[in-house]
C-alpha positions as CSV (number, residue, x, y, z in Angstrom):
1,M,31.6,-2.3,-24.0
2,A,28.0,-1.8,-23.2
3,Q,26.0,0.2,-20.7
4,V,23.2,-1.4,-18.7
5,L,20.3,1.0,-18.3
6,E,17.4,0.4,-15.9
7,F,13.9,1.2,-17.1
8,K,11.5,1.9,-14.3
9,L,7.7,1.9,-14.2
10,P,6.9,5.4,-15.4
11,D,4.3,7.9,-14.1
12,L,1.2,6.9,-16.1
13,G,-0.5,10.2,-15.2
14,E,-3.8,11.1,-13.4
15,G,-2.3,10.5,-9.9
16,L,-1.8,6.7,-10.5
17,T,0.7,5.3,-8.0
18,E,0.9,1.6,-9.0
19,A,0.1,-0.9,-11.8
20,E,-0.3,-4.6,-12.1
21,I,1.8,-6.6,-14.7
22,V,-0.7,-8.3,-17.1
23,R,1.6,-9.6,-19.8
24,W,5.3,-9.4,-20.6
25,M,5.9,-8.8,-24.3
26,V,9.6,-9.5,-24.2
27,E,11.9,-12.2,-22.8
28,V,15.4,-11.9,-21.3
29,G,17.8,-11.9,-24.2
30,D,15.4,-10.3,-26.7
31,V,16.6,-7.4,-28.7
32,V,14.2,-4.4,-28.3
33,A,14.0,-1.2,-30.3
34,V,13.4,2.3,-29.0
35,D,9.7,2.9,-28.1
36,Q,8.9,-0.8,-28.5
37,P,6.1,-2.0,-26.1
38,V,7.7,-4.4,-23.6
39,V,5.0,-5.0,-21.0
40,E,1.2,-4.6,-20.7
41,V,0.1,-3.3,-17.3
42,E,-3.3,-2.6,-15.7
43,T,-3.8,0.5,-13.7
44,A,-6.9,1.5,-11.7
45,K,-8.1,3.2,-14.8
46,A,-7.1,1.3,-17.9
47,M,-4.9,-1.3,-19.7
48,V,-1.6,0.3,-20.9
49,E,1.2,-1.0,-23.1
50,V,4.4,0.5,-21.8
51,P,7.1,1.3,-24.4
52,C,10.8,1.1,-23.5
53,P,12.8,4.3,-24.2
54,Y,16.0,2.3,-24.9
55,G,17.2,0.1,-27.7
56,G,19.3,-2.9,-26.9
57,V,19.2,-6.4,-25.3
58,V,17.0,-7.2,-22.3
59,T,19.2,-8.4,-19.5
60,A,16.6,-8.7,-16.7
61,R,12.9,-8.4,-15.9
62,F,11.5,-7.5,-12.5
63,G,8.1,-8.8,-11.5
64,E,6.0,-11.8,-12.7
65,E,2.7,-11.5,-14.4
66,G,0.1,-10.6,-11.8
67,A,2.6,-8.7,-9.6
68,E,1.7,-5.2,-8.5
69,L,4.5,-2.6,-8.7
70,P,4.6,1.0,-7.5
71,V,5.5,3.8,-9.9
72,G,9.3,4.1,-10.0
73,A,10.0,0.4,-9.4
74,P,12.3,-1.3,-11.9
75,L,10.6,-3.0,-14.8
76,L,13.6,-4.3,-16.8
77,T,17.2,-3.6,-17.6
78,V,18.6,-3.1,-21.2
79,A,22.2,-3.5,-22.3
80,V,22.8,-0.5,-24.7
81,G,25.7,-0.6,-27.0
82,E,28.0,2.3,-27.8
83,G,27.1,2.9,-31.5
84,A,26.9,6.2,-33.2
85,D,23.5,7.0,-31.7
86,G,24.2,5.6,-28.3
87,H,22.1,2.5,-28.7
88,R,22.9,-1.0,-29.7
89,P,22.0,-1.7,-33.4
90,A,19.0,-3.9,-33.8
91,G,19.9,-7.6,-34.0
92,D,23.4,-7.1,-32.4
93,P,23.2,-8.8,-29.1
94,G,26.6,-7.5,-28.1
95,S,30.2,-8.6,-28.2
96,G,31.6,-11.4,-26.1
97,G,28.6,-13.6,-26.3
98,G,26.3,-10.9,-24.9
99,A,28.5,-10.2,-21.9
100,V,27.5,-6.7,-20.6
101,R,27.8,-4.8,-17.4
102,A,27.3,-1.3,-16.0
103,P,30.5,0.8,-16.0
104,R,31.8,1.5,-12.5
105,A,32.2,5.0,-11.2
106,E,36.0,5.0,-11.5
107,E,35.7,4.0,-15.1
108,T,33.6,7.1,-16.0
109,G,35.5,9.5,-13.9
110,G,32.5,10.0,-11.6
111,R,30.5,11.4,-14.5
112,E,27.0,10.3,-15.4
113,Q,26.6,8.8,-18.8
114,T,23.6,9.7,-21.0
115,S,22.0,8.2,-24.0
116,E,19.8,9.7,-26.6
117,G,16.1,9.1,-25.8
118,S,12.9,8.7,-27.6
119,G,10.8,11.7,-26.7
120,N,7.6,11.7,-24.7
121,V,6.1,8.2,-24.8
122,L,3.6,8.3,-21.9
123,V,1.6,10.9,-19.9
124,G,3.9,12.6,-17.5
125,Y,7.0,10.7,-18.7
126,G,9.7,12.0,-21.0
127,T,12.7,10.2,-22.4
128,S,14.6,13.0,-23.9
129,Q,17.6,11.6,-22.1
130,A,18.4,8.2,-20.7
131,P,18.2,8.4,-16.9
132,A,21.8,8.6,-15.7
133,R,22.8,6.4,-12.8
134,R,25.6,7.0,-10.2
135,R,26.8,4.0,-8.3
136,R,28.3,4.1,-4.8
137,V,31.8,2.6,-4.6
138,R,32.1,0.3,-1.6
139,P,35.7,-1.0,-1.7
140,E,35.1,-3.7,0.9
141,R,32.2,-5.2,-1.1
142,R,33.4,-4.7,-4.7
143,A,33.3,-7.8,-6.8
144,S,36.6,-9.1,-8.1
145,G,35.2,-9.8,-11.5
146,V,32.2,-9.1,-13.7
147,A,29.6,-11.7,-14.6
148,S,29.2,-12.5,-18.2
149,G,26.9,-14.2,-20.7
150,A,23.7,-15.7,-19.2
151,G,24.9,-14.7,-15.7
152,V,24.2,-11.1,-16.4
153,A,20.8,-11.9,-18.0
154,G,19.6,-13.7,-14.9
155,A,21.1,-11.3,-12.4
156,A,19.3,-8.3,-10.8
157,V,21.3,-5.4,-12.1
158,S,19.6,-2.8,-9.9
159,G,21.1,-2.3,-6.5
160,V,17.6,-1.9,-5.1
161,A,16.4,-5.2,-6.4
162,S,19.5,-7.2,-5.8
163,G,20.9,-5.6,-2.7
164,A,24.4,-5.7,-4.4
165,G,26.7,-2.9,-5.5
166,E,27.7,-4.8,-8.7
167,A,26.0,-7.4,-10.7
168,G,27.3,-10.8,-9.6
169,A,28.6,-9.5,-6.2
170,A,27.3,-11.4,-3.2
171,P,27.4,-9.4,0.1
172,S,28.4,-11.4,3.1
173,G,25.0,-10.7,4.8
174,R,23.1,-12.5,2.1
175,A,22.7,-16.3,1.7
176,N,20.9,-17.8,-1.3
177,G,19.2,-14.5,-2.1
178,R,17.8,-14.1,1.5
179,V,18.7,-11.6,4.1
180,R,19.7,-13.4,7.3
181,A,17.9,-11.8,10.3
182,A,20.9,-12.5,12.6
183,E,23.4,-10.5,10.5
184,P,22.3,-7.0,9.5
185,V,23.5,-5.9,6.1
186,D,25.4,-2.7,5.5
187,G,24.5,-2.5,1.8
188,P,21.2,-1.5,0.3
189,V,18.0,-2.9,1.9
190,P,16.1,-5.1,-0.6
191,V,12.9,-3.0,-0.6
192,I,11.3,-1.7,-3.8
193,S,8.3,0.0,-2.4
194,P,8.6,3.3,-0.5
195,L,5.3,2.5,1.1
196,V,6.9,-0.5,2.9
197,R,9.7,1.7,4.1
198,R,7.2,4.2,5.4
199,L,5.3,1.6,7.3
200,A,8.5,0.3,8.9
201,R,9.7,3.8,9.8
202,Q,6.4,4.8,11.4
203,N,6.6,1.7,13.6
204,G,10.3,2.0,14.4
205,L,11.2,-1.2,12.6
206,D,14.7,-1.8,11.2
207,L,14.3,-3.3,7.8
208,R,17.9,-4.7,7.9
209,E,16.8,-7.2,10.5
210,L,14.1,-8.8,8.4
211,T,14.1,-11.8,6.1
212,G,12.3,-11.0,2.8
213,S,9.8,-13.5,1.5
214,G,9.7,-12.0,-2.0
215,P,11.9,-12.8,-5.0
216,D,15.6,-12.5,-4.3
217,G,14.8,-11.7,-0.6
218,L,12.6,-8.7,-1.5
219,I,10.9,-7.4,1.7
220,L,7.2,-7.1,1.2
221,R,4.5,-5.4,3.3
222,A,3.5,-8.9,4.6
223,D,7.0,-9.3,6.1
224,V,6.8,-5.9,7.9
225,E,3.3,-6.7,9.3
226,Y,4.5,-10.1,10.4
227,A,7.4,-8.5,12.2
228,L,5.2,-6.0,13.9
229,R,2.8,-8.7,15.1
230,A,5.8,-10.7,16.4
231,A,7.1,-7.6,18.2
232,A,3.7,-7.0,19.8
233,A,3.5,-10.5,21.0
234,Q,7.0,-10.1,22.6
235,G,5.9,-7.1,24.6
236,G,6.5,-4.3,22.0
237,R,10.2,-5.2,21.3
238,T,10.7,-4.4,17.6
239,A,13.2,-7.0,16.4
240,A,13.6,-9.6,13.8
241,P,11.0,-12.4,14.4
242,E,12.3,-15.9,15.2
243,A,11.8,-18.6,12.6
244,G,8.2,-19.7,12.6
245,P,5.2,-19.9,10.4
246,R,5.1,-17.2,7.8
247,P,2.0,-15.8,6.1
248,A,0.4,-18.1,3.6
249,G,1.7,-16.7,0.3
250,P,3.0,-13.1,-0.2
251,V,0.5,-10.3,0.3
252,R,0.7,-7.7,-2.5
253,E,1.3,-4.2,-1.3
254,H,-1.4,-1.6,-1.9
255,A,-0.7,2.1,-2.0
256,S,-3.9,3.4,-0.3
257,A,-3.5,1.1,2.7
258,S,0.2,1.6,3.3
259,A,0.2,5.4,2.6
260,A,-2.5,5.8,5.3
261,G,-0.1,4.2,7.8
262,T,-2.5,1.6,8.8
263,A,-1.6,-0.7,11.7
264,P,-1.5,-4.5,11.4
265,S,-4.9,-6.0,10.7
266,T,-7.0,-6.9,13.7
267,V,-9.6,-8.8,11.7
268,P,-10.0,-12.3,13.0
269,P,-8.5,-15.0,10.7
270,G,-10.7,-17.0,8.3
271,G,-12.9,-16.2,5.4
272,I,-11.9,-15.2,1.9
273,R,-9.8,-12.1,1.5
274,I,-10.2,-10.1,-1.7
275,P,-7.6,-7.4,-2.3
276,L,-8.9,-3.9,-3.0
277,K,-6.7,-3.1,-6.0
278,G,-7.0,-2.1,-9.5
279,V,-10.4,-0.7,-10.5
280,R,-12.1,-2.0,-7.4
281,G,-9.5,-0.3,-5.2
282,A,-9.8,3.0,-7.1
283,V,-13.6,2.9,-6.8
284,A,-13.4,2.2,-3.1
285,D,-11.0,5.1,-2.6
286,K,-13.1,7.5,-4.6
287,L,-16.5,6.6,-3.0
288,S,-15.0,6.8,0.5
289,R,-13.6,10.2,-0.3
290,S,-17.0,11.3,-1.6
291,R,-18.7,10.2,1.6
292,R,-16.1,12.0,3.7
293,E,-16.0,15.3,1.9
294,I,-19.4,15.9,0.3
295,P,-22.5,16.6,2.3
296,D,-24.9,15.0,-0.2
297,A,-28.6,14.8,-0.3
298,T,-31.0,12.9,-2.6
299,C,-34.4,13.8,-4.0
300,W,-36.5,11.7,-6.4
301,V,-39.6,11.7,-8.5
302,D,-41.7,9.3,-10.6
303,A,-42.2,10.3,-14.2
304,D,-44.4,9.0,-17.1
305,A,-41.9,8.1,-19.8
306,T,-44.5,6.9,-22.3
307,E,-44.1,9.9,-24.6
308,L,-40.3,9.7,-24.5
309,M,-40.4,6.1,-25.6
310,R,-42.8,6.9,-28.4
311,A,-40.6,9.8,-29.6
312,R,-37.6,7.5,-29.7
313,T,-39.5,4.9,-31.7
314,A,-40.5,7.6,-34.2
315,M,-36.9,8.8,-34.5
316,N,-35.6,5.3,-35.2
317,A,-38.4,4.7,-37.7
318,A,-37.5,7.7,-39.7
319,G,-34.2,6.1,-40.9
320,G,-30.6,6.9,-40.2
321,P,-28.6,5.8,-37.2
322,K,-30.6,4.4,-34.2
323,I,-30.9,6.7,-31.3
324,S,-30.3,5.2,-27.8
325,L,-32.4,5.9,-24.8
326,L,-29.3,6.9,-22.9
327,A,-28.5,9.6,-25.5
328,L,-32.0,11.1,-25.1
329,L,-31.6,11.2,-21.3
330,A,-28.1,12.8,-21.8
331,R,-29.7,15.4,-24.1
332,I,-32.2,16.1,-21.4
333,C,-29.5,16.4,-18.7
334,T,-27.5,19.0,-20.7
335,A,-30.6,21.1,-21.3
336,A,-31.4,21.0,-17.6
337,L,-27.8,21.9,-16.6
338,A,-28.0,25.0,-18.9
339,R,-31.0,26.1,-16.8
340,F,-29.4,25.1,-13.4
341,P,-25.6,25.6,-13.8
342,E,-25.1,25.3,-10.0
343,L,-25.2,21.5,-10.5
344,N,-22.5,21.5,-13.2
345,S,-19.8,22.6,-10.8
346,T,-17.2,21.5,-8.2
347,V,-16.1,22.9,-4.8
348,D,-12.6,24.2,-4.4
349,T,-12.2,23.5,-0.7
350,Q,-8.8,25.3,-0.3
351,A,-10.2,28.6,-1.9
352,R,-13.7,28.0,-0.3
353,E,-15.2,28.7,-3.7
354,V,-17.8,26.9,-5.9
355,V,-16.5,26.6,-9.5
356,Q,-19.2,26.5,-12.2
357,F,-18.2,25.1,-15.6
358,D,-19.2,26.6,-19.0
359,H,-19.0,23.1,-20.6
360,V,-20.6,19.7,-19.8
361,H,-18.3,16.7,-19.7
362,L,-20.9,14.0,-19.1
363,G,-19.8,10.9,-17.3
364,F,-21.9,7.7,-17.5
365,A,-21.6,4.6,-15.4
366,A,-20.6,1.5,-17.3
367,Q,-20.4,-2.0,-15.8
368,T,-17.5,-4.1,-17.2
369,D,-15.8,-7.4,-16.3
370,R,-13.1,-5.3,-14.5
371,G,-15.7,-3.5,-12.4
372,L,-17.6,-0.2,-12.6
373,V,-16.0,2.6,-14.7
374,V,-17.2,6.0,-15.6
375,P,-16.2,7.1,-19.1
376,V,-16.6,10.8,-20.0
377,V,-18.3,12.3,-23.1
378,R,-16.5,15.5,-23.8
379,D,-18.6,18.6,-24.6
380,A,-21.8,16.7,-24.4
381,H,-23.7,20.0,-24.4
382,A,-22.5,20.5,-28.0
383,R,-23.6,17.1,-29.4
384,D,-27.0,16.1,-30.8
385,A,-28.7,12.8,-30.1
386,E,-26.9,11.0,-33.0
387,G,-23.5,12.2,-31.8
388,L,-24.2,11.2,-28.2
389,T,-25.4,7.8,-29.3
390,A,-22.2,7.2,-31.3
391,E,-19.9,8.4,-28.5
392,F,-21.7,6.3,-25.9
393,A,-21.3,3.3,-28.1
394,R,-17.6,3.9,-28.7
395,L,-16.7,4.5,-25.0
396,T,-18.8,1.5,-23.9
397,E,-17.0,-0.8,-26.3
398,A,-13.6,0.6,-25.2
399,A,-14.5,0.2,-21.5
400,R,-15.5,-3.5,-21.9
401,A,-12.3,-4.2,-23.9
402,G,-10.2,-2.4,-21.2
403,R,-8.9,0.2,-23.8
404,L,-10.0,3.4,-22.1
405,T,-7.3,5.9,-21.6
406,P,-6.9,7.9,-18.4
407,G,-8.1,11.0,-20.2
408,E,-11.3,9.2,-21.2
409,L,-12.0,8.4,-17.5
410,T,-11.4,11.7,-15.9
411,G,-12.5,15.3,-16.1
412,G,-16.3,14.8,-15.8
413,T,-18.5,17.6,-14.5
414,F,-21.8,15.7,-14.1
415,T,-22.7,11.9,-14.2
416,L,-25.6,10.1,-15.6
417,N,-26.2,6.6,-14.0
418,N,-28.7,4.3,-15.7
419,Y,-29.0,1.6,-13.1
420,G,-32.4,0.5,-14.6
421,V,-30.4,-1.9,-16.7
422,F,-30.0,-4.0,-13.6
423,G,-33.7,-4.3,-13.2
424,V,-34.1,-2.0,-10.2
425,D,-36.4,1.0,-9.8
426,G,-34.5,3.3,-7.5
427,S,-31.3,4.1,-5.8
428,T,-29.5,6.9,-3.9
429,P,-26.3,7.4,-6.0
430,I,-23.0,8.5,-4.4
431,V,-21.7,11.7,-6.0
432,N,-18.7,11.0,-8.3
433,H,-16.1,13.2,-6.5
434,P,-15.2,16.0,-7.3
435,E,-18.4,16.6,-9.2
436,A,-21.5,18.1,-7.5
437,A,-24.4,15.9,-8.7
438,M,-25.4,12.7,-10.3
439,L,-28.8,11.8,-11.9
440,G,-29.9,8.2,-11.5
441,V,-32.4,6.5,-13.8
442,G,-34.3,3.4,-12.8
443,R,-36.0,0.8,-15.1
444,I,-38.9,1.9,-17.3
445,V,-41.8,-0.5,-16.6
446,P,-45.6,-0.5,-17.1
447,K,-47.4,0.8,-14.0
448,P,-50.9,2.1,-13.2
449,W,-50.9,5.9,-13.7
450,V,-53.5,8.6,-13.7
451,H,-53.4,10.1,-17.2
452,E,-55.7,12.9,-18.3
453,G,-57.9,12.2,-15.3
454,E,-58.2,8.5,-15.9
455,L,-56.4,5.5,-14.6
456,A,-54.2,3.9,-17.3
457,V,-51.2,1.7,-17.8
458,R,-48.2,3.9,-18.6
459,Q,-44.4,3.5,-18.9
460,V,-43.1,4.8,-15.5
461,V,-39.6,5.6,-14.4
462,Q,-38.1,6.8,-11.2
463,L,-35.5,9.6,-11.4
464,S,-33.2,10.4,-8.5
465,L,-30.8,13.2,-8.0
466,T,-28.0,13.2,-5.5
467,F,-26.3,16.6,-5.1
468,D,-23.7,18.4,-3.1
469,H,-25.6,20.6,-0.6
470,R,-22.7,23.1,-0.6
471,V,-23.4,24.1,-4.2
472,C,-27.1,24.7,-3.9
473,D,-30.2,24.2,-1.8
474,G,-33.2,21.9,-2.3
475,G,-35.0,24.5,-4.4
476,T,-32.4,24.4,-7.1
477,A,-32.1,20.6,-7.0
478,G,-35.9,20.2,-7.0
479,G,-36.1,22.6,-10.0
480,F,-33.5,20.6,-11.9
481,L,-35.2,17.3,-11.3
482,R,-38.6,18.6,-12.1
483,Y,-37.4,20.0,-15.4
484,V,-35.8,16.6,-16.3
485,A,-39.1,14.9,-15.4
486,D,-41.1,17.3,-17.5
487,C,-38.8,16.6,-20.5
488,V,-39.3,12.9,-20.0
489,E,-43.1,13.2,-19.9
490,Q,-43.3,15.8,-22.7
491,P,-40.2,15.6,-25.0
492,A,-41.5,18.5,-27.0
493,V,-40.3,20.7,-24.1
494,L,-36.8,20.3,-25.4
495,L,-37.7,22.1,-28.6
496,R,-37.5,25.4,-26.7
497,T,-33.7,24.8,-26.3
498,L,-32.9,23.7,-29.8
């Protein structure tokens, strides 16, 4: 006998609510070991290989590559044998040609079965015990037999995904994997996402009357929105829509839109629709929150960076690792924050307090193929120019390869944004919530400049500071920016803080 365990998409930490399947690393029928990576997913912060906490035979997978799943949705099911350690030995696909099933409640005496786990394998997710499952017994819908062999491998074991109490059981309200709108089903509604349930509940829609357009009749957000539009066209009557044209292709659910309880879209049809998901969706949410909550202001100044460029050339000519311009600007920022700690802070809105930090975790904007990300250099105030250069290079390479961890993308206290690499002179940066300030640096270009009383061609840069007006007034912000400009024009000023 074997037990079929369901492995769900775990909490990946840092408030992430969903992930997109990038690549399956196992097939149905494969034997997996404890903690073996089974799927690669992309969250709004990074690419993550998800390990399976069970050892056994993969009997089902949920979601194709490119599908977006919420945290807690089923990923796959594993048939676990009843060996000495509670797991199927590696290479043993099971007895009876691989026939496995989940034990019914009456077979276990109503007790939940457990299996030895693998320890903590992801942020916020522990596998000290296999998640026990308790099934409802519905006598009128119980299957007379148990599917075996390939039938189990292809069946949806989860009641949520299949809508059946047992693998292989076909409720009377289901035909060819689709829920018939005319005959409401008494069993589980085929909905994975709690966000879809919320949208239906807020609009008084009975999900049992819908026909799901997803795999195995799964009800998607697009199905709910289609039903709501049909109900509105019928004068507000919320009922199953009649047969007619369905949306062109399934629309993936997005947590931020559904959680907000948004009404059906009123945007006219036509044009290209680009989903706000992944990195782009996370950036959109964060920038919108920043604009809503932070009363920001921006000040800027032009500075003569000729001496800074000469100092960098001299450092690199002296031998040793090359020093990047970004590292020198970061060193200037940490020195300025030591003088003006008000800008190295955040606002606790619930306590109505400004929290100033005694460390500088410096974020820097990095453009990648996946979009804009902001890696964080920990304890930047304690690093010299060489250390900052090395850490910037490491994090930039990891960002472009999609290998940044959630911990490397969060916890910043101040952000440095070098948008000069795009060939622009100035900008008004949006504060990276929940931080209090961001320094923007434009391109360094030759410009006419009055130097020592005479007109000369100098290397000029525009510096801009966007700050949270709740943490300080313009005098503090101006003092910070002026100090940064003085260090850019006369790098020797930094010697006072070394």
